[in-house]
N, C-alpha and C positions, 0 to 999 in steps of 0.2 A: 503490500501500499503506498511505503513511505517515498520508492524506486518513484511506483508512475505520479506520486503529485511533486518531485521532484520536477519529472522527467516533465511537467506539464508549468513544472515556474519556466523551465528556460525558454521553452518551445513559444514559452508568452513574448521571452529577454526579446524574439527576434524578431527586424523591425519587417516593417510591410503595410502595407490594407492589409491585402488576400491573410500571408500569413495570421495578423491579428480576429479577424476572419474564423478564419481556423479556427482560435487557443477560442473563440469562444463559445463557437459551439462544441469545438469536446469538455468543454470545459460542461456547457451541459449538454450530453452525452451523459459524461459521467451521473452529471448529480442525477439524471436520468433513470440510468441504470442501478443508480441505487440505492430513491428512490421502489423502482421494481423490485428486486432483493428485502431490502426490508433489514426486517429482525430475522436471520433463517432458523426459523422454527416450525416445525413436527412432529407425527408423532410416529412418526416408523421411521429408523438408519432407509432404506432402501430410498427415505423422499429425500434424502442430505443427495446433492450435487459441485462438480462440479465448471469450472470455464474458463477453459486461457479467453487472456485480457491481454488487449494492447499489443500490439504491432514491435520487434526489436526495431531497430531501423539491421540490425545481422540478419534477420529475417527470427519467422516465433512469434510463442509471447508473452508477453514483460513479466503474465502471470498467473495466475490466476483466483478467481472471486468464489465460493462457496456461498448458493446455495438451499432454499427446502422450495422444492416442487408445490406444498403442498401450501404455500404460501406468494410465490413467486408464479406469476405467467409469460412458460418458456420458451413459447414460439417468441414472444415480445421484446424477451430478454435477449435473444441467439441475434432478435434486429437488431436494434437500440449498441451492441458488443461488435454486431458485422458491421454495422456502420462508422464507429467511434474506432475500430477498429483499421478499415476504410482511408479512415483519417486520418487518422494517423502517422497510417505504411504513407501514406502523402507528404503528410509536413518531414514525415521522418527522409526519403527527398530530397524534395523542392529545400527544404535546410540543408542539406550535409551532414545528416546526424549520422554523430558519431559516436560507436557502445563499445564495451567493453568482450559485445556477441554470443558472452556465454550463458549458457543453455539450463530455463528456468525449468527447475523439477516439476512433476507435478509432485503434489502436497497428498497424501492422505486423508481424508476425512473423520475425523471423530463425530459423535452422535454422545448428546452427555441432555444430561436432563430438558429433555426435549426440543432444543441446539444443536444445530446445527456446526459445526469447526472445522479449520486447519489442529490435527491432530500431531502438538508439542513433539517434541525431543527429547 
């Protein structure tokens, strides 16, 4: 999450009118995604899901988001994340953004107290 926010701050600082509009849209999409996910409460572990999120300059997701199928409209979430990822990829290319090219490992899910989360090590 911190990496995503840091990346958004970095991109926001890139000059250019189009880049500014793209940055604003990216932030708006992130807020919409967060609202769509809400708090990932579930009745059973099978309702807990992960979804790749963001677009690293070298390819692949920036990370993963946890959501619950009990609360979240999966179709809507996938549409929002797809638009976010495509816009972030475009901004990476246009802004010539660099990355460490590290692959974000897919975390393991945990279900405890009716809440879906990422399992801590």
